[in-house]
C-alpha positions as CSV (number, residue, x, y, z in Angstrom):
1,M,42.9,24.1,-19.0
2,S,40.0,22.7,-21.1
3,H,38.0,19.6,-19.6
4,L,35.3,17.4,-20.6
5,E,32.4,17.8,-17.9
6,S,30.0,14.7,-17.6
7,D,27.0,16.4,-18.2
8,L,28.1,17.4,-21.6
9,L,29.0,13.4,-22.0
10,R,25.4,12.4,-21.1
11,T,23.9,15.1,-23.4
12,F,25.8,13.8,-26.0
13,L,24.9,9.9,-25.3
14,A,21.4,10.5,-24.8
15,I,21.1,12.6,-28.5
16,S,23.3,9.6,-29.9
17,D,20.8,6.9,-28.7
18,A,17.8,8.9,-29.6
19,G,19.0,9.8,-33.0
20,S,17.6,13.4,-32.5
21,F,18.2,16.2,-30.6
22,V,14.5,16.7,-29.3
23,G,14.4,12.8,-28.4
24,G,17.9,13.1,-26.7
25,A,17.1,16.3,-24.8
26,A,13.5,14.7,-23.3
27,R,15.8,11.7,-22.3
28,I,18.1,13.8,-19.8
29,Y,14.7,15.9,-19.1
30,R,16.0,18.9,-20.7
31,S,14.9,21.7,-23.5
32,Q,16.2,21.2,-26.9
33,S,17.7,24.5,-26.7
34,A,19.6,23.5,-23.6
35,A,20.4,20.0,-25.0
36,S,22.0,22.1,-28.5
37,T,24.0,24.6,-26.3
38,Q,25.8,22.0,-24.5
39,I,26.9,19.9,-27.9
40,A,27.8,23.4,-28.9
41,K,29.9,23.7,-26.2
42,L,31.1,20.0,-26.6
43,E,31.6,20.9,-30.2
44,T,34.3,23.8,-29.2
45,L,36.1,22.0,-26.9
46,L,36.7,19.1,-29.5
47,G,37.5,21.3,-32.2
48,A,35.1,19.1,-34.3
49,N,31.6,18.6,-34.6
50,V,29.9,15.3,-32.8
51,F,27.0,15.2,-34.9
52,E,25.9,15.5,-38.6
53,R,22.6,16.8,-39.3
54,H,20.1,15.1,-41.5
55,G,16.4,15.4,-42.1
56,R,15.2,15.7,-38.5
57,G,17.7,13.2,-37.0
58,V,21.3,13.3,-36.7
59,R,24.2,10.6,-36.6
60,L,27.7,10.5,-35.5
61,T,30.7,11.9,-37.1
62,A,34.3,10.3,-37.3
63,T,34.7,12.5,-34.2
64,G,31.5,11.6,-32.3
65,E,32.1,7.4,-33.4
66,K,35.6,8.0,-31.6
67,L,34.2,9.6,-28.6
68,E,31.0,7.0,-27.8
69,P,32.4,4.5,-26.5
70,V,34.6,6.5,-24.1
71,A,32.0,8.6,-23.0
72,R,29.8,5.3,-22.2
73,G,32.7,4.4,-20.0
74,V,33.2,7.5,-18.2
75,V,29.2,7.6,-17.5
76,R,29.2,4.2,-16.4
77,Q,31.8,4.3,-14.1
78,L,30.6,7.2,-12.7
79,D,27.3,6.0,-12.0
80,E,28.5,3.1,-10.4
81,T,30.8,5.0,-8.0
82,L,28.0,7.4,-6.8
83,A,25.5,4.3,-6.4
84,E,28.6,2.9,-4.2
85,L,29.2,5.9,-2.2
86,T,26.1,7.2,-1.6
87,G,24.5,3.9,-0.6
88,N,22.8,3.4,-3.7
89,A,24.4,0.3,-4.3
90,L,20.8,-1.9,-4.6
91,S,20.6,-5.1,-6.0
92,G,18.3,-8.0,-6.5
93,T,15.9,-8.7,-9.1
94,L,12.7,-6.5,-9.8
95,R,10.3,-7.3,-12.7
96,V,8.6,-4.7,-14.2
97,G,5.3,-4.6,-16.6
98,I,5.7,-1.7,-19.1
99,P,2.4,-1.1,-21.6
100,D,3.4,-2.2,-25.3
101,D,1.7,0.9,-26.6
102,D,3.6,3.8,-25.0
103,R,3.7,6.2,-27.8
104,E,6.3,8.8,-26.5
105,G,8.7,6.1,-25.4
106,R,8.7,7.8,-21.9
107,L,8.7,4.6,-19.8
108,S,11.2,2.8,-22.2
109,R,13.5,5.9,-21.2
110,V,12.6,5.4,-17.5
111,V,13.7,1.7,-17.4
112,A,17.2,2.5,-19.1
113,D,17.8,5.5,-17.0
114,F,16.9,3.3,-13.6
115,A,19.6,0.9,-15.3
116,R,22.2,3.2,-15.5
117,T,21.9,4.4,-11.9
118,Y,21.3,1.1,-10.3
119,P,23.3,-1.3,-12.3
120,G,23.6,-3.7,-9.5
121,V,19.6,-4.5,-10.0
122,E,18.7,-7.1,-12.7
123,L,15.7,-5.4,-14.5
124,S,13.2,-8.3,-16.0
125,V,11.0,-6.0,-18.4
126,H,7.8,-7.5,-19.7
127,C,6.4,-5.0,-22.2
128,T,3.2,-6.5,-23.7
129,F,-0.5,-5.6,-23.4
130,S,-0.7,-4.2,-19.9
131,A,-4.4,-5.5,-19.6
132,G,-2.9,-8.9,-17.9
133,F,-0.5,-6.6,-15.6
134,P,-3.0,-6.6,-12.4
135,K,-3.4,-10.7,-12.7
136,A,0.5,-11.0,-13.1
137,L,1.0,-9.0,-10.2
138,A,-1.5,-11.0,-8.2
139,D,0.1,-14.3,-9.4
140,G,3.6,-13.1,-8.3
141,R,4.7,-12.6,-11.9
142,L,5.5,-9.2,-11.6
143,D,6.8,-7.0,-8.8
144,L,5.7,-3.4,-10.2
145,A,3.9,-2.2,-13.3
146,V,2.6,0.3,-15.0
147,H,-0.8,0.5,-16.6
148,E,-4.4,2.2,-17.1
149,V,-7.2,1.8,-15.2
150,G,-10.7,3.7,-15.2
151,S,-10.4,4.4,-11.6
152,V,-7.2,4.7,-9.3
153,G,-7.5,2.1,-6.5
154,P,-5.9,0.9,-3.3
155,G,-2.1,0.2,-3.7
156,M,-2.0,2.1,-7.0
157,E,-0.4,5.8,-7.5
158,Q,-1.2,8.0,-10.3
159,L,1.1,9.0,-12.6
160,W,-1.2,10.6,-15.7
161,A,-4.7,11.1,-16.5
162,E,-6.1,11.5,-20.1
163,P,-9.3,12.4,-21.1
164,I,-10.4,9.5,-24.0
165,A,-13.5,10.2,-26.3
166,W,-15.1,8.1,-29.6
167,A,-13.2,8.4,-32.7
168,G,-14.3,8.6,-36.4
169,S,-12.4,9.0,-39.7
170,R,-12.7,12.3,-41.2
171,A,-13.0,10.9,-44.4
172,H,-15.9,8.4,-43.8
173,S,-19.4,8.5,-41.9
174,V,-19.7,5.0,-40.6
175,Q,-20.9,6.8,-36.9
176,R,-24.4,7.3,-38.9
177,D,-24.5,3.5,-39.7
178,D,-27.2,1.4,-37.5
179,P,-26.1,-1.0,-36.2
180,L,-22.6,1.1,-35.5
181,P,-19.4,-0.9,-36.5
182,V,-17.2,-0.8,-33.8
183,A,-13.2,-1.2,-33.2
184,L,-12.2,-2.6,-29.8
185,F,-9.6,-4.3,-27.9
186,D,-9.8,-7.9,-28.3
187,R,-9.0,-9.1,-25.1
188,A,-11.0,-8.0,-21.6
189,C,-9.8,-4.7,-20.5
190,W,-11.2,-1.2,-19.0
191,W,-10.8,0.4,-22.5
192,R,-13.4,-2.4,-24.0
193,D,-15.6,-2.6,-21.0
194,V,-16.1,1.1,-21.1
195,A,-16.9,1.3,-24.6
196,I,-19.5,-1.7,-25.0
197,S,-21.1,-0.1,-21.6
198,S,-21.4,3.3,-22.9
199,L,-23.2,2.2,-26.1
200,R,-25.6,-0.1,-24.3
201,D,-26.1,2.8,-21.7
202,S,-26.9,5.0,-24.9
203,G,-29.3,2.4,-26.0
204,R,-27.0,2.4,-29.6
205,R,-27.0,-0.4,-31.4
206,Y,-23.4,-2.0,-32.7
207,R,-21.3,-4.9,-34.1
208,I,-18.1,-5.5,-33.8
209,V,-16.4,-5.4,-36.9
210,Y,-12.7,-5.4,-36.0
211,S,-10.3,-6.2,-32.8
212,S,-6.9,-5.6,-31.9
213,E,-4.5,-6.0,-29.1
214,T,-3.2,-2.1,-29.6
215,A,-4.6,1.4,-29.5
216,V,-2.7,1.5,-33.1
217,G,-4.4,-1.3,-34.4
218,V,-7.6,0.2,-33.5
219,A,-6.8,3.8,-34.7
220,A,-5.8,1.9,-37.8
221,A,-9.2,0.7,-38.3
222,I,-11.1,4.0,-37.9
223,R,-8.6,5.6,-40.3
224,A,-9.4,3.0,-42.7
225,G,-13.2,4.0,-42.2
226,I,-14.3,0.9,-41.2
227,A,-15.2,1.4,-37.8
228,V,-15.5,3.9,-34.8
229,G,-13.7,3.3,-31.5
230,V,-12.2,4.7,-28.2
231,L,-9.0,6.4,-28.5
232,N,-7.0,8.9,-25.9
233,R,-7.8,12.4,-27.2
234,S,-4.3,13.2,-27.9
235,A,-4.1,10.2,-30.3
236,I,-7.3,12.1,-32.1
237,Q,-5.9,14.4,-34.8
238,D,-4.9,14.5,-38.5
239,E,-7.3,12.1,-40.2
240,L,-9.2,11.5,-37.1
241,V,-12.0,13.5,-35.7
242,M,-13.6,13.2,-32.1
243,L,-16.9,12.3,-31.7
244,S,-19.2,14.0,-29.1
245,T,-22.2,14.2,-27.9
246,A,-23.8,16.2,-31.0
247,D,-22.8,13.1,-32.7
248,G,-24.9,11.0,-30.7
249,F,-22.0,9.8,-28.8
250,P,-21.7,9.8,-24.9
251,D,-18.9,11.5,-22.8
252,L,-16.7,8.9,-21.5
253,P,-14.3,8.8,-18.2
254,P,-10.6,9.7,-18.3
255,S,-8.2,7.0,-18.3
256,F,-5.7,6.9,-15.8
257,L,-1.8,5.8,-16.3
258,V,-1.0,4.5,-12.6
259,I,1.9,2.6,-10.6
260,E,1.0,-0.7,-8.8
261,R,3.2,-2.8,-6.7
262,R,3.1,-6.6,-6.0
263,E,2.2,-7.3,-2.0
264,G,5.3,-8.6,-0.8
265,A,7.6,-6.8,-3.4
266,D,11.0,-5.8,-2.4
267,P,10.4,-1.7,-1.0
268,E,13.6,-0.3,-1.9
269,L,13.6,-1.6,-5.3
270,C,9.8,-0.6,-6.2
271,A,10.4,2.9,-4.4
272,A,13.6,3.2,-6.7
273,M,11.7,2.1,-9.8
274,S,9.0,4.5,-8.9
275,D,10.9,7.3,-7.9
276,S,12.3,7.2,-11.8
277,L,8.6,7.0,-13.1
278,R,7.6,10.0,-11.0
279,R,10.4,12.1,-12.2
280,A,9.7,11.6,-15.7
281,F,6.0,12.0,-15.7
282,S,6.4,15.1,-13.5
283,R,8.5,16.9,-16.4
284,V,5.7,16.5,-18.8
């Protein structure tokens, strides 16, 4: 006798929520081919397609729309039962800081996974400019935060390290101007400090012509050709070009993404959230 497996339902929901096979596979930490195989198995069991392909994404078919609420109920009940039987029935409130420029949405997926696994925990998520997270932890306004630093200090756990560099526009040559027009973050943070200190150390004259709270804003100013700026190297592509020592720009230290916990925060809740974050980044 055929029956629906919970793994098939989880894959179905992940793809439905993401709107694509690529995004859905990432949410459940599987390859796209593995996710496609599971959906093919599900559709064979049901005798009908659950997704309709369009462009690079998918939408639910009539069968998928009927299955969706049932699948959510089953998965939620299974997760709640597992938490109770295995002692994972954590409760309480956890205040988490998540950077608002998370380009891949990985951290948001971690929060959603945590909420499903520990339904008894009330999550208060603050998604904003992460430069203020250290102070929020020190003041007791956050219990745990994910943010970028120039060096990993005591009480921090490194999740990710990414090289950064000066970037300019492929279509413009403002990097030759004197003084140099620069786009920076408009609040005190490590990114702003490292950009200014590197220019001062190299003796380069500069003027700040654009300020933004996010990397997206800085990249837009660079792309428009009004300034140069500092970005993650992975973001320097298409219309942007990396500026090196050959262009008169010094090498920059890497940026570290870390987990930092407030002293005195609930250790079990923070450990559970840290585990979720750790698992996600170990699959990059």
